C-alpha atoms as an extended CHARMM CRD file, in Angstrom:
* protein
*
        56  EXT
         1         1  UNK       CA             -0.8030000000       -2.6960000000        6.1270000000  PROA      1               0.0000000000
         2         2  UNK       CA             -1.9250000000       -4.3410000000        2.8880000000  PROA      2               0.0000000000
         3         3  UNK       CA             -1.6770000000       -8.1020000000        2.6480000000  PROA      3               0.0000000000
         4         4  UNK       CA             -1.1910000000       -7.9530000000       -1.1180000000  PROA      4               0.0000000000
         5         5  UNK       CA              0.2460000000       -5.1890000000       -3.2680000000  PROA      5               0.0000000000
         6         6  UNK       CA             -0.2290000000       -5.4090000000       -7.0330000000  PROA      6               0.0000000000
         7         7  UNK       CA              1.7290000000       -3.2690000000       -9.5080000000  PROA      7               0.0000000000
         8         8  UNK       CA              2.6840000000       -3.3640000000      -13.1630000000  PROA      8               0.0000000000
         9         9  UNK       CA              6.0750000000       -4.9870000000      -13.8260000000  PROA      9               0.0000000000
        10        10  UNK       CA              8.8800000000       -2.5330000000      -13.1530000000  PROA      10              0.0000000000
        11        11  UNK       CA              6.5910000000        0.0520000000      -11.4920000000  PROA      11              0.0000000000
        12        12  UNK       CA              6.6220000000       -1.1300000000       -7.8840000000  PROA      12              0.0000000000
        13        13  UNK       CA              8.4520000000        1.0490000000       -5.3770000000  PROA      13              0.0000000000
        14        14  UNK       CA              8.7480000000       -1.8060000000       -2.8790000000  PROA      14              0.0000000000
        15        15  UNK       CA             12.0380000000       -3.7400000000       -2.8590000000  PROA      15              0.0000000000
        16        16  UNK       CA             11.7570000000       -7.2220000000       -4.3150000000  PROA      16              0.0000000000
        17        17  UNK       CA             13.6830000000      -10.3580000000       -3.6790000000  PROA      17              0.0000000000
        18        18  UNK       CA             14.9400000000      -11.8600000000       -6.9170000000  PROA      18              0.0000000000
        19        19  UNK       CA             14.5060000000      -15.5960000000       -6.9970000000  PROA      19              0.0000000000
        20        20  UNK       CA             15.1350000000      -18.0440000000       -9.7780000000  PROA      20              0.0000000000
        21        21  UNK       CA             12.1600000000      -19.9960000000      -11.0490000000  PROA      21              0.0000000000
        22        22  UNK       CA             12.3110000000      -22.7230000000      -13.6640000000  PROA      22              0.0000000000
        23        23  UNK       CA              9.5560000000      -23.9500000000      -15.9360000000  PROA      23              0.0000000000
        24        24  UNK       CA              9.6160000000      -27.6120000000      -16.9070000000  PROA      24              0.0000000000
        25        25  UNK       CA              7.8810000000      -28.9240000000      -20.0250000000  PROA      25              0.0000000000
        26        26  UNK       CA              7.3550000000      -32.6500000000      -19.5350000000  PROA      26              0.0000000000
        27        27  UNK       CA              6.3680000000      -33.7100000000      -23.0300000000  PROA      27              0.0000000000
        28        28  UNK       CA              5.5090000000      -37.2240000000      -24.1300000000  PROA      28              0.0000000000
        29        29  UNK       CA              8.5250000000      -37.3830000000      -26.4910000000  PROA      29              0.0000000000
        30        30  UNK       CA             10.9090000000      -34.6450000000      -25.3000000000  PROA      30              0.0000000000
        31        31  UNK       CA             11.2240000000      -32.3990000000      -22.2490000000  PROA      31              0.0000000000
        32        32  UNK       CA             12.9780000000      -29.0950000000      -21.5890000000  PROA      32              0.0000000000
        33        33  UNK       CA             13.5980000000      -26.5610000000      -18.8360000000  PROA      33              0.0000000000
        34        34  UNK       CA             13.4180000000      -22.7680000000      -19.1740000000  PROA      34              0.0000000000
        35        35  UNK       CA             13.9110000000      -19.7340000000      -16.9650000000  PROA      35              0.0000000000
        36        36  UNK       CA             13.4570000000      -15.9710000000      -17.3330000000  PROA      36              0.0000000000
        37        37  UNK       CA             16.6110000000      -13.8380000000      -17.2040000000  PROA      37              0.0000000000
        38        38  UNK       CA             16.3940000000      -10.0620000000      -17.5340000000  PROA      38              0.0000000000
        39        39  UNK       CA             12.8050000000      -10.4060000000      -18.7320000000  PROA      39              0.0000000000
        40        40  UNK       CA             13.7130000000      -12.8060000000      -21.5480000000  PROA      40              0.0000000000
        41        41  UNK       CA             12.8100000000      -16.5180000000      -21.5350000000  PROA      41              0.0000000000
        42        42  UNK       CA             15.8990000000      -18.7220000000      -21.8150000000  PROA      42              0.0000000000
        43        43  UNK       CA             15.9000000000      -22.4640000000      -22.4720000000  PROA      43              0.0000000000
        44        44  UNK       CA             18.4850000000      -24.2110000000      -20.3040000000  PROA      44              0.0000000000
        45        45  UNK       CA             20.8610000000      -26.7320000000      -21.8810000000  PROA      45              0.0000000000
        46        46  UNK       CA             22.3400000000      -29.8710000000      -20.3660000000  PROA      46              0.0000000000
        47        47  UNK       CA             26.0840000000      -30.4560000000      -19.9950000000  PROA      47              0.0000000000
        48        48  UNK       CA             26.2680000000      -31.4630000000      -23.6880000000  PROA      48              0.0000000000
        49        49  UNK       CA             24.5230000000      -28.3000000000      -24.9240000000  PROA      49              0.0000000000
        50        50  UNK       CA             21.2120000000      -30.0140000000      -25.6870000000  PROA      50              0.0000000000
        51        51  UNK       CA             17.9640000000      -28.2200000000      -24.8490000000  PROA      51              0.0000000000
        52        52  UNK       CA             15.5970000000      -31.0850000000      -25.6630000000  PROA      52              0.0000000000
        53        53  UNK       CA             15.9240000000      -34.1810000000      -23.5340000000  PROA      53              0.0000000000
        54        54  UNK       CA             14.1400000000      -37.4440000000      -24.2810000000  PROA      54              0.0000000000
        55        55  UNK       CA             11.1970000000      -38.1220000000      -21.9970000000  PROA      55              0.0000000000
        56        56  UNK       CA             11.8670000000      -41.5790000000      -20.6480000000  PROA      56              0.0000000000
């Protein structure tokens, strides 16, 4: 049994668990959070619809 299996995206025959990962950009002035959905990066907004949040 292989400890690690590497394949091109979308070409693996092994079942995968889909988990949500978020990327956080902690800038000196503003910060934002993004995720990948259906292969497309999406910036997440706060409850007021703002993507950029002041870095305090």
